[in-house]
N, CA, C, O and the ligand as a Tripos MOL2 file, in Angstrom:
@<TRIPOS>MOLECULE
protein
  273   271    69     0     0
PROTEIN
NO_CHARGES

@<TRIPOS>ATOM
      1 N          81.9200  158.1570  191.3940 N.3       1 MET1
      2 CA         83.1010  158.7280  190.7120 C.3       1 MET1
      3 C          83.9260  157.5890  190.1140 C.2       1 MET1
      4 O          84.0760  156.5190  190.7030 O.2       1 MET1
      5 N          84.4420  157.8590  188.9460 N.am      2 VAL2
      6 CA         85.2670  156.8610  188.2810 C.3       2 VAL2
      7 C          86.5420  157.5400  187.7780 C.2       2 VAL2
      8 O          86.5360  158.7260  187.4480 O.2       2 VAL2
      9 N          87.6190  156.7820  187.7260 N.am      3 GLN3
     10 CA         88.8790  157.3170  187.2030 C.3       3 GLN3
     11 C          89.2900  156.5290  185.9690 C.2       3 GLN3
     12 O          89.3370  155.2990  185.9800 O.2       3 GLN3
     13 N          89.5870  157.2680  184.9080 N.am      4 LYS4
     14 CA         90.0530  156.6200  183.6760 C.3       4 LYS4
     15 C          91.3540  157.2690  183.2250 C.2       4 LYS4
     16 O          91.5870  158.4580  183.4430 O.2       4 LYS4
     17 N          92.1900  156.4610  182.5940 N.am      5 ILE5
     18 CA         93.4210  156.9760  182.0070 C.3       5 ILE5
     19 C          93.2680  156.9430  180.4990 C.2       5 ILE5
     20 O          92.9920  155.8950  179.9160 O.2       5 ILE5
     21 N          93.4460  158.0870  179.8760 N.am      6 ILE6
     22 CA         93.2780  158.1970  178.4240 C.3       6 ILE6
     23 C          94.6200  158.5320  177.7960 C.2       6 ILE6
     24 O          95.2250  159.5550  178.1190 O.2       6 ILE6
     25 N          95.0830  157.6770  176.9060 N.am      7 ARG7
     26 CA         96.3120  157.9810  176.1640 C.3       7 ARG7
     27 C          95.9580  158.9960  175.0720 C.2       7 ARG7
     28 O          94.9050  158.9030  174.4410 O.2       7 ARG7
     29 N          96.8460  159.9580  174.8640 N.am      8 ILE8
     30 CA         96.5660  161.0320  173.9130 C.3       8 ILE8
     31 C          97.7420  161.2120  172.9610 C.2       8 ILE8
     32 O          98.8750  161.4440  173.3840 O.2       8 ILE8
     33 N          97.4530  161.1010  171.6770 N.am      9 GLU9
     34 CA         98.4730  161.3660  170.6610 C.3       9 GLU9
     35 C          98.5020  162.8520  170.3360 C.2       9 GLU9
     36 O          97.4560  163.5010  170.2900 O.2       9 GLU9
     37 N          99.6970  163.3930  170.1090 N.am     10 GLY10
     38 CA         99.8210  164.7700  169.6750 C.3      10 GLY10
     39 C         100.2850  165.7210  170.7570 C.2      10 GLY10
     40 O         100.4990  166.9040  170.4920 O.2      10 GLY10
     41 N         100.4430  165.2220  171.9700 N.am     11 LEU11
     42 CA        100.9560  166.0730  173.0510 C.3      11 LEU11
     43 C         102.4570  166.2780  172.8550 C.2      11 LEU11
     44 O         103.2300  165.3210  172.8890 O.2      11 LEU11
     45 N         102.8620  167.5270  172.6500 N.am     12 GLU12
     46 CA        104.2690  167.8020  172.3620 C.3      12 GLU12
     47 C         104.9450  168.6720  173.4180 C.2      12 GLU12
     48 O         106.1560  168.5730  173.6170 O.2      12 GLU12
     49 N         104.1840  169.5160  174.0900 N.am     13 CYS13
     50 CA        104.7990  170.4680  175.0170 C.3      13 CYS13
     51 C         103.8080  170.8710  176.0930 C.2      13 CYS13
     52 O         102.6640  170.4180  176.1030 O.2      13 CYS13
     53 N         104.2610  171.7330  177.0030 N.am     14 ASN14
     54 CA        103.3900  172.1550  178.0970 C.3      14 ASN14
     55 C         102.1780  172.9460  177.6180 C.2      14 ASN14
     56 O         101.1360  172.9700  178.2730 O.2      14 ASN14
     57 N         102.3320  173.5880  176.4740 N.am     15 HIS15
     58 CA        101.1940  174.3070  175.8990 C.3      15 HIS15
     59 C         100.0740  173.3190  175.5600 C.2      15 HIS15
     60 O          98.9030  173.5820  175.8330 O.2      15 HIS15
     61 N         100.4390  172.2000  174.9730 N.am     16 CYS16
     62 CA         99.4660  171.1520  174.6590 C.3      16 CYS16
     63 C          98.8100  170.6300  175.9310 C.2      16 CYS16
     64 O          97.6030  170.3950  175.9690 O.2      16 CYS16
     65 N          99.6180  170.4520  176.9670 N.am     17 VAL17
     66 CA         99.1100  169.9220  178.2350 C.3      17 VAL17
     67 C          98.0330  170.8400  178.7990 C.2      17 VAL17
     68 O          96.9820  170.3890  179.2540 O.2      17 VAL17
     69 N          98.3260  172.1650  178.7570 N.am     18 VAL18
     70 CA         97.3640  173.1400  179.2690 C.3      18 VAL18
     71 C          96.0920  173.1230  178.4210 C.2      18 VAL18
     72 O          94.9780  173.1210  178.9450 O.2      18 VAL18
     73 N          96.2830  173.1110  177.1000 N.am     19 ARG19
     74 CA         95.1300  173.1340  176.1900 C.3      19 ARG19
     75 C          94.2070  171.9510  176.3880 C.2      19 ARG19
     76 O          92.9950  172.1060  176.5390 O.2      19 ARG19
     77 N          94.7950  170.7700  176.3860 N.am     20 VAL20
     78 CA         93.9660  169.5690  176.4830 C.3      20 VAL20
     79 C          93.4000  169.4340  177.9030 C.2      20 VAL20
     80 O          92.2950  168.9220  178.0870 O.2      20 VAL20
     81 N          94.1490  169.8870  178.8870 N.am     21 GLY21
     82 CA         93.6560  169.8590  180.2620 C.3      21 GLY21
     83 C          92.4380  170.7440  180.4400 C.2      21 GLY21
     84 O          91.4720  170.3650  181.1020 O.2      21 GLY21
     85 N          92.4910  171.9300  179.8400 N.am     22 ARG22
     86 CA         91.3440  172.8400  179.9090 C.3      22 ARG22
     87 C          90.1390  172.2580  179.1750 C.2      22 ARG22
     88 O          89.0040  172.3580  179.6410 O.2      22 ARG22
     89 N          90.4040  171.6500  178.0230 N.am     23 ALA23
     90 CA         89.3100  171.0660  177.2400 C.3      23 ALA23
     91 C          88.6070  169.9650  178.0340 C.2      23 ALA23
     92 O          87.3790  169.8890  178.0500 O.2      23 ALA23
     93 N          89.3930  169.1190  178.6870 N.am     24 ILE24
     94 CA         88.8030  168.0280  179.4690 C.3      24 ILE24
     95 C          88.0680  168.5970  180.6780 C.2      24 ILE24
     96 O          86.9650  168.1570  181.0030 O.2      24 ILE24
     97 N          88.6790  169.5730  181.3420 N.am     25 ALA25
     98 CA         88.0600  170.1580  182.5450 C.3      25 ALA25
     99 C          86.7420  170.8510  182.2320 C.2      25 ALA25
    100 O          85.8840  170.9850  183.1040 O.2      25 ALA25
    101 N          86.5800  171.2920  180.9820 N.am     26 SER26
    102 CA         85.3590  172.0270  180.6070 C.3      26 SER26
    103 C          84.1620  171.0960  180.4060 C.2      26 SER26
    104 O          83.0260  171.5610  180.3080 O.2      26 SER26
    105 N          84.4090  169.7920  180.3450 N.am     27 VAL27
    106 CA         83.3030  168.8410  180.1910 C.3      27 VAL27
    107 C          82.5580  168.7380  181.5190 C.2      27 VAL27
    108 O          83.1570  168.4540  182.5560 O.2      27 VAL27
    109 N          81.2530  168.9690  181.4760 N.am     28 LYS28
    110 CA         80.4520  168.9020  182.7050 C.3      28 LYS28
    111 C          80.4960  167.4940  183.2730 C.2      28 LYS28
    112 O          80.2420  166.5190  182.5670 O.2      28 LYS28
    113 N          80.8200  167.3980  184.5500 N.am     29 GLY29
    114 CA         80.9010  166.0960  185.2020 C.3      29 GLY29
    115 C          82.3310  165.6790  185.4850 C.2      29 GLY29
    116 O          82.5840  164.7670  186.2720 O.2      29 GLY29
    117 N          83.2750  166.3690  184.8230 N.am     30 VAL30
    118 CA         84.6880  166.0950  185.1120 C.3      30 VAL30
    119 C          85.0540  166.8060  186.4180 C.2      30 VAL30
    120 O          84.8380  168.0090  186.5640 O.2      30 VAL30
    121 N          85.6050  166.0540  187.3520 N.am     31 VAL31
    122 CA         85.9150  166.5920  188.6660 C.3      31 VAL31
    123 C          87.3930  166.9780  188.7580 C.2      31 VAL31
    124 O          87.7430  168.0050  189.3400 O.2      31 VAL31
    125 N          88.2500  166.1410  188.1750 N.am     32 GLU32
    126 CA         89.6780  166.4090  188.2650 C.3      32 GLU32
    127 C          90.3760  165.8280  187.0420 C.2      32 GLU32
    128 O          90.0280  164.7450  186.5720 O.2      32 GLU32
    129 N          91.3570  166.5520  186.5350 N.am     33 VAL33
    130 CA         92.1330  166.0380  185.4080 C.3      33 VAL33
    131 C          93.6030  166.3580  185.6140 C.2      33 VAL33
    132 O          93.9690  167.4560  186.0340 O.2      33 VAL33
    133 N          94.4250  165.3810  185.3100 N.am     34 ASP34
    134 CA         95.8660  165.5740  185.3860 C.3      34 ASP34
    135 C          96.4700  165.0380  184.0960 C.2      34 ASP34
    136 O          96.4040  163.8410  183.8200 O.2      34 ASP34
    137 N          97.0620  165.9360  183.3060 N.am     35 VAL35
    138 CA         97.6460  165.5330  182.0320 C.3      35 VAL35
    139 C          99.1530  165.3770  182.2150 C.2      35 VAL35
    140 O          99.8230  166.2760  182.7230 O.2      35 VAL35
    141 N          99.6710  164.2430  181.8020 N.am     36 ASN36
    142 CA        101.0930  163.9610  181.9520 C.3      36 ASN36
    143 C         101.7630  163.9360  180.5880 C.2      36 ASN36
    144 O         101.4410  163.1070  179.7370 O.2      36 ASN36
    145 N         102.7010  164.8570  180.3950 N.am     37 LEU37
    146 CA        103.3620  164.9910  179.0960 C.3      37 LEU37
    147 C         104.2670  163.7970  178.7840 C.2      37 LEU37
    148 O         104.2760  163.2960  177.6600 O.2      37 LEU37
    149 N         105.0250  163.3470  179.7800 N.am     38 GLU38
    150 CA        105.9570  162.2370  179.5410 C.3      38 GLU38
    151 C         105.2430  160.9670  179.1200 C.2      38 GLU38
    152 O         105.6770  160.2630  178.2070 O.2      38 GLU38
    153 N         104.1470  160.6880  179.7980 N.am     39 ASN39
    154 CA        103.3940  159.4610  179.4900 C.3      39 ASN39
    155 C         102.3920  159.6500  178.3550 C.2      39 ASN39
    156 O         101.8070  158.6850  177.8640 O.2      39 ASN39
    157 N         102.2010  160.9000  177.9460 N.am     40 ARG40
    158 CA        101.1940  161.2150  176.9190 C.3      40 ARG40
    159 C          99.8240  160.6740  177.3230 C.2      40 ARG40
    160 O          99.1480  159.9930  176.5520 O.2      40 ARG40
    161 N          99.4400  161.0000  178.5550 N.am     41 GLU41
    162 CA         98.1470  160.5100  179.0090 C.3      41 GLU41
    163 C          97.4970  161.4790  179.9830 C.2      41 GLU41
    164 O          98.1530  162.3060  180.6180 O.2      41 GLU41
    165 N          96.1830  161.3410  180.0730 N.am     42 ALA42
    166 CA         95.4010  162.1380  181.0160 C.3      42 ALA42
    167 C          94.7200  161.2040  182.0040 C.2      42 ALA42
    168 O          94.1000  160.2120  181.6220 O.2      42 ALA42
    169 N          94.8470  161.5410  183.2780 N.am     43 VAL43
    170 CA         94.1140  160.8250  184.3240 C.3      43 VAL43
    171 C          92.9050  161.6920  184.6550 C.2      43 VAL43
    172 O          93.0430  162.8310  185.1010 O.2      43 VAL43
    173 N          91.7280  161.1350  184.4310 N.am     44 VAL44
    174 CA         90.4980  161.9280  184.5660 C.3      44 VAL44
    175 C          89.5690  161.2870  185.5950 C.2      44 VAL44
    176 O          89.2410  160.1040  185.5030 O.2      44 VAL44
    177 N          89.1560  162.0850  186.5690 N.am     45 ASN45
    178 CA         88.1190  161.6550  187.5190 C.3      45 ASN45
    179 C          86.8150  162.3250  187.1140 C.2      45 ASN45
    180 O          86.7550  163.5430  186.9500 O.2      45 ASN45
    181 N          85.7840  161.5270  186.9570 N.am     46 PHE46
    182 CA         84.5010  162.1280  186.5590 C.3      46 PHE46
    183 C          83.3180  161.3760  187.1590 C.2      46 PHE46
    184 O          83.4200  160.2230  187.5780 O.2      46 PHE46
    185 N          82.1780  162.0930  187.1800 N.am     47 GLU47
    186 CA         80.9400  161.5070  187.6790 C.3      47 GLU47
    187 C          80.2390  160.8040  186.5140 C.2      47 GLU47
    188 O          79.8610  161.4290  185.5230 O.2      47 GLU47
    189 N          80.0800  159.5060  186.6600 N.am     48 GLU48
    190 CA         79.5090  158.7050  185.5710 C.3      48 GLU48
    191 C          78.0860  159.1150  185.1960 C.2      48 GLU48
    192 O          77.6710  158.9670  184.0470 O.2      48 GLU48
    193 N          77.3460  159.6320  186.1760 N.am     49 VAL49
    194 CA         75.9620  160.0230  185.8810 C.3      49 VAL49
    195 C          75.8970  161.2970  185.0410 C.2      49 VAL49
    196 O          74.8690  161.5800  184.4250 O.2      49 VAL49
    197 N          76.9820  162.0650  185.0130 N.am     50 ARG50
    198 CA         76.9540  163.3570  184.3120 C.3      50 ARG50
    199 C          77.7200  163.3520  183.0020 C.2      50 ARG50
    200 O          77.4500  164.1770  182.1300 O.2      50 ARG50
    201 N          78.6600  162.4480  182.8470 N.am     51 THR51
    202 CA         79.4070  162.4070  181.5890 C.3      51 THR51
    203 C          79.9330  160.9920  181.3650 C.2      51 THR51
    204 O          79.7470  160.1090  182.2030 O.2      51 THR51
    205 N          80.5790  160.7930  180.2490 N.am     52 ASP52
    206 CA         81.1500  159.4830  179.9560 C.3      52 ASP52
    207 C          82.4330  159.6650  179.1380 C.2      52 ASP52
    208 O          82.7820  160.7710  178.7250 O.2      52 ASP52
    209 N          83.1070  158.5620  178.9240 N.am     53 LEU53
    210 CA         84.4020  158.5990  178.2420 C.3      53 LEU53
    211 C          84.2810  159.1600  176.8220 C.2      53 LEU53
    212 O          85.1860  159.8370  176.3340 O.2      53 LEU53
    213 N          83.1590  158.8730  176.1690 N.am     54 ARG54
    214 CA         82.9790  159.3380  174.7960 C.3      54 ARG54
    215 C          82.9810  160.8740  174.7240 C.2      54 ARG54
    216 O          83.6190  161.4630  173.8510 O.2      54 ARG54
    217 N          82.2580  161.5090  175.6550 N.am     55 LYS55
    218 CA         82.2030  162.9790  175.6630 C.3      55 LYS55
    219 C          83.5780  163.5750  175.9640 C.2      55 LYS55
    220 O          83.9660  164.5910  175.3870 O.2      55 LYS55
    221 N          84.2940  162.9420  176.8600 N.am     56 ILE56
    222 CA         85.6300  163.4310  177.2050 C.3      56 ILE56
    223 C          86.5620  163.3040  176.0060 C.2      56 ILE56
    224 O          87.3490  164.2070  175.7230 O.2      56 ILE56
    225 N          86.4680  162.1780  175.3060 N.am     57 LYS57
    226 CA         87.3060  161.9900  174.1130 C.3      57 LYS57
    227 C          86.9230  162.9670  173.0070 C.2      57 LYS57
    228 O          87.7890  163.4410  172.2710 O.2      57 LYS57
    229 N          85.6380  163.2710  172.8850 N.am     58 ASP58
    230 CA         85.2000  164.2770  171.9080 C.3      58 ASP58
    231 C          85.8490  165.6290  172.2040 C.2      58 ASP58
    232 O          86.2970  166.3200  171.2900 O.2      58 ASP58
    233 N          85.8980  166.0010  173.4750 N.am     59 ALA59
    234 CA         86.4990  167.2820  173.8730 C.3      59 ALA59
    235 C          87.9930  167.3040  173.5390 C.2      59 ALA59
    236 O          88.5340  168.3340  173.1370 O.2      59 ALA59
    237 N          88.6460  166.1610  173.7090 N.am     60 ILE60
    238 CA         90.0770  166.0650  173.3710 C.3      60 ILE60
    239 C          90.2660  166.2710  171.8640 C.2      60 ILE60
    240 O          91.1680  166.9920  171.4370 O.2      60 ILE60
    241 N          89.4130  165.6340  171.0710 N.am     61 ARG61
    242 CA         89.4900  165.7880  169.6100 C.3      61 ARG61
    243 C          89.2310  167.2260  169.1860 C.2      61 ARG61
    244 O          89.9160  167.7570  168.3120 O.2      61 ARG61
    245 N          88.2400  167.8530  169.8100 N.am     62 GLU62
    246 CA         87.9180  169.2500  169.4750 C.3      62 GLU62
    247 C          89.0790  170.1800  169.7800 C.2      62 GLU62
    248 O          89.2500  171.2050  169.1210 O.2      62 GLU62
    249 N          89.8760  169.8240  170.7760 N.am     63 ALA63
    250 CA         91.0470  170.6350  171.1160 C.3      63 ALA63
    251 C          92.2080  170.3810  170.1520 C.2      63 ALA63
    252 O          93.2150  171.0880  170.1940 O.2      63 ALA63
    253 N          92.0700  169.3730  169.2840 N.am     64 GLY64
    254 CA         93.0840  169.1210  168.2750 C.3      64 GLY64
    255 C          94.0110  167.9520  168.5520 C.2      64 GLY64
    256 O          95.0550  167.8080  167.9170 O.2      64 GLY64
    257 N          93.6150  167.1110  169.5160 N.am     65 TYR65
    258 CA         94.4700  165.9670  169.8690 C.3      65 TYR65
    259 C          93.7150  164.6630  169.6480 C.2      65 TYR65
    260 O          92.5010  164.6540  169.4450 O.2      65 TYR65
    261 N          94.4600  163.5650  169.6940 N.am     66 LYS66
    262 CA         93.8620  162.2830  169.3470 C.3      66 LYS66
    263 C          93.8740  161.3220  170.5410 C.2      66 LYS66
    264 O          94.9200  160.7860  170.9070 O.2      66 LYS66
    265 N          92.6990  161.1140  171.1400 N.am     67 PRO67
    266 CA         92.6250  160.1340  172.2250 C.3      67 PRO67
    267 C          92.7220  158.7190  171.6760 C.2      67 PRO67
    268 O          92.2100  158.4270  170.5950 O.2      67 PRO67
    269 N          93.3850  157.8380  172.4290 N.am     68 ILE68
    270 CA         93.5180  156.4540  171.9810 C.3      68 ILE68
    271 C          92.6520  155.5590  172.8620 C.2      68 ILE68
    272 O          92.6130  154.3450  172.6600 O.2      68 ILE68
    273 CU        102.4240  171.7580  172.3920 Cu       69 CU69
@<TRIPOS>BOND
     1     1     2 1
     2     2     3 1
     3     3     4 2
     4     3     5 am
     5     5     6 1
     6     6     7 1
     7     7     8 2
     8     7     9 am
     9     9    10 1
    10    10    11 1
    11    11    12 2
    12    11    13 am
    13    13    14 1
    14    14    15 1
    15    15    16 2
    16    15    17 am
    17    17    18 1
    18    18    19 1
    19    19    20 2
    20    19    21 am
    21    21    22 1
    22    22    23 1
    23    23    24 2
    24    23    25 am
    25    25    26 1
    26    26    27 1
    27    27    28 2
    28    27    29 am
    29    29    30 1
    30    30    31 1
    31    31    32 2
    32    31    33 am
    33    33    34 1
    34    34    35 1
    35    35    36 2
    36    35    37 am
    37    37    38 1
    38    38    39 1
    39    39    40 2
    40    39    41 am
    41    41    42 1
    42    42    43 1
    43    43    44 2
    44    43    45 am
    45    45    46 1
    46    46    47 1
    47    47    48 2
    48    47    49 am
    49    49    50 1
    50    50    51 1
    51    51    52 2
    52    51    53 am
    53    53    54 1
    54    54    55 1
    55    55    56 2
    56    55    57 am
    57    57    58 1
    58    58    59 1
    59    59    60 2
    60    59    61 am
    61    61    62 1
    62    62    63 1
    63    63    64 2
    64    63    65 am
    65    65    66 1
    66    66    67 1
    67    67    68 2
    68    67    69 am
    69    69    70 1
    70    70    71 1
    71    71    72 2
    72    71    73 am
    73    73    74 1
    74    74    75 1
    75    75    76 2
    76    75    77 am
    77    77    78 1
    78    78    79 1
    79    79    80 2
    80    79    81 am
    81    81    82 1
    82    82    83 1
    83    83    84 2
    84    83    85 am
    85    85    86 1
    86    86    87 1
    87    87    88 2
    88    87    89 am
    89    89    90 1
    90    90    91 1
    91    91    92 2
    92    91    93 am
    93    93    94 1
    94    94    95 1
    95    95    96 2
    96    95    97 am
    97    97    98 1
    98    98    99 1
    99    99   100 2
   100    99   101 am
   101   101   102 1
   102   102   103 1
   103   103   104 2
   104   103   105 am
   105   105   106 1
   106   106   107 1
   107   107   108 2
   108   107   109 am
   109   109   110 1
   110   110   111 1
   111   111   112 2
   112   111   113 am
   113   113   114 1
   114   114   115 1
   115   115   116 2
   116   115   117 am
   117   117   118 1
   118   118   119 1
   119   119   120 2
   120   119   121 am
   121   121   122 1
   122   122   123 1
   123   123   124 2
   124   123   125 am
   125   125   126 1
   126   126   127 1
   127   127   128 2
   128   127   129 am
   129   129   130 1
   130   130   131 1
   131   131   132 2
   132   131   133 am
   133   133   134 1
   134   134   135 1
   135   135   136 2
   136   135   137 am
   137   137   138 1
   138   138   139 1
   139   139   140 2
   140   139   141 am
   141   141   142 1
   142   142   143 1
   143   143   144 2
   144   143   145 am
   145   145   146 1
   146   146   147 1
   147   147   148 2
   148   147   149 am
   149   149   150 1
   150   150   151 1
   151   151   152 2
   152   151   153 am
   153   153   154 1
   154   154   155 1
   155   155   156 2
   156   155   157 am
   157   157   158 1
   158   158   159 1
   159   159   160 2
   160   159   161 am
   161   161   162 1
   162   162   163 1
   163   163   164 2
   164   163   165 am
   165   165   166 1
   166   166   167 1
   167   167   168 2
   168   167   169 am
   169   169   170 1
   170   170   171 1
   171   171   172 2
   172   171   173 am
   173   173   174 1
   174   174   175 1
   175   175   176 2
   176   175   177 am
   177   177   178 1
   178   178   179 1
   179   179   180 2
   180   179   181 am
   181   181   182 1
   182   182   183 1
   183   183   184 2
   184   183   185 am
   185   185   186 1
   186   186   187 1
   187   187   188 2
   188   187   189 am
   189   189   190 1
   190   190   191 1
   191   191   192 2
   192   191   193 am
   193   193   194 1
   194   194   195 1
   195   195   196 2
   196   195   197 am
   197   197   198 1
   198   198   199 1
   199   199   200 2
   200   199   201 am
   201   201   202 1
   202   202   203 1
   203   203   204 2
   204   203   205 am
   205   205   206 1
   206   206   207 1
   207   207   208 2
   208   207   209 am
   209   209   210 1
   210   210   211 1
   211   211   212 2
   212   211   213 am
   213   213   214 1
   214   214   215 1
   215   215   216 2
   216   215   217 am
   217   217   218 1
   218   218   219 1
   219   219   220 2
   220   219   221 am
   221   221   222 1
   222   222   223 1
   223   223   224 2
   224   223   225 am
   225   225   226 1
   226   226   227 1
   227   227   228 2
   228   227   229 am
   229   229   230 1
   230   230   231 1
   231   231   232 2
   232   231   233 am
   233   233   234 1
   234   234   235 1
   235   235   236 2
   236   235   237 am
   237   237   238 1
   238   238   239 1
   239   239   240 2
   240   239   241 am
   241   241   242 1
   242   242   243 1
   243   243   244 2
   244   243   245 am
   245   245   246 1
   246   246   247 1
   247   247   248 2
   248   247   249 am
   249   249   250 1
   250   250   251 1
   251   251   252 2
   252   251   253 am
   253   253   254 1
   254   254   255 1
   255   255   256 2
   256   255   257 am
   257   257   258 1
   258   258   259 1
   259   259   260 2
   260   259   261 am
   261   261   262 1
   262   262   263 1
   263   263   264 2
   264   263   265 am
   265   265   266 1
   266   266   267 1
   267   267   268 2
   268   267   269 am
   269   269   270 1
   270   270   271 1
   271   271   272 2
@<TRIPOS>SUBSTRUCTURE
     1 MET1         2 RESIDUE 1 A MET
     2 VAL2         6 RESIDUE 1 A VAL
     3 GLN3        10 RESIDUE 1 A GLN
     4 LYS4        14 RESIDUE 1 A LYS
     5 ILE5        18 RESIDUE 1 A ILE
     6 ILE6        22 RESIDUE 1 A ILE
     7 ARG7        26 RESIDUE 1 A ARG
     8 ILE8        30 RESIDUE 1 A ILE
     9 GLU9        34 RESIDUE 1 A GLU
    10 GLY10       38 RESIDUE 1 A GLY
    11 LEU11       42 RESIDUE 1 A LEU
    12 GLU12       46 RESIDUE 1 A GLU
    13 CYS13       50 RESIDUE 1 A CYS
    14 ASN14       54 RESIDUE 1 A ASN
    15 HIS15       58 RESIDUE 1 A HIS
    16 CYS16       62 RESIDUE 1 A CYS
    17 VAL17       66 RESIDUE 1 A VAL
    18 VAL18       70 RESIDUE 1 A VAL
    19 ARG19       74 RESIDUE 1 A ARG
    20 VAL20       78 RESIDUE 1 A VAL
    21 GLY21       82 RESIDUE 1 A GLY
    22 ARG22       86 RESIDUE 1 A ARG
    23 ALA23       90 RESIDUE 1 A ALA
    24 ILE24       94 RESIDUE 1 A ILE
    25 ALA25       98 RESIDUE 1 A ALA
    26 SER26      102 RESIDUE 1 A SER
    27 VAL27      106 RESIDUE 1 A VAL
    28 LYS28      110 RESIDUE 1 A LYS
    29 GLY29      114 RESIDUE 1 A GLY
    30 VAL30      118 RESIDUE 1 A VAL
    31 VAL31      122 RESIDUE 1 A VAL
    32 GLU32      126 RESIDUE 1 A GLU
    33 VAL33      130 RESIDUE 1 A VAL
    34 ASP34      134 RESIDUE 1 A ASP
    35 VAL35      138 RESIDUE 1 A VAL
    36 ASN36      142 RESIDUE 1 A ASN
    37 LEU37      146 RESIDUE 1 A LEU
    38 GLU38      150 RESIDUE 1 A GLU
    39 ASN39      154 RESIDUE 1 A ASN
    40 ARG40      158 RESIDUE 1 A ARG
    41 GLU41      162 RESIDUE 1 A GLU
    42 ALA42      166 RESIDUE 1 A ALA
    43 VAL43      170 RESIDUE 1 A VAL
    44 VAL44      174 RESIDUE 1 A VAL
    45 ASN45      178 RESIDUE 1 A ASN
    46 PHE46      182 RESIDUE 1 A PHE
    47 GLU47      186 RESIDUE 1 A GLU
    48 GLU48      190 RESIDUE 1 A GLU
    49 VAL49      194 RESIDUE 1 A VAL
    50 ARG50      198 RESIDUE 1 A ARG
    51 THR51      202 RESIDUE 1 A THR
    52 ASP52      206 RESIDUE 1 A ASP
    53 LEU53      210 RESIDUE 1 A LEU
    54 ARG54      214 RESIDUE 1 A ARG
    55 LYS55      218 RESIDUE 1 A LYS
    56 ILE56      222 RESIDUE 1 A ILE
    57 LYS57      226 RESIDUE 1 A LYS
    58 ASP58      230 RESIDUE 1 A ASP
    59 ALA59      234 RESIDUE 1 A ALA
    60 ILE60      238 RESIDUE 1 A ILE
    61 ARG61      242 RESIDUE 1 A ARG
    62 GLU62      246 RESIDUE 1 A GLU
    63 ALA63      250 RESIDUE 1 A ALA
    64 GLY64      254 RESIDUE 1 A GLY
    65 TYR65      258 RESIDUE 1 A TYR
    66 LYS66      262 RESIDUE 1 A LYS
    67 PRO67      266 RESIDUE 1 A PRO
    68 ILE68      270 RESIDUE 1 A ILE
    69 CU69       273 GROUP 0 **** ****
């Protein structure tokens, strides 16, 4: 298991937090995600053998936000 912090541009409200949180959680291999509105970042725990940062960032983009 690995933990990464991803900064996300475009998070404006709790609706965004829920949306992007669901998008990240839907990636197979993601075990836990916590999106923080104040910091504009997501703390993601995932299994490296099942997914990677690129796939998680793709899911964030598909939800309409910009991972940094
Ligand atoms: Cu919003």
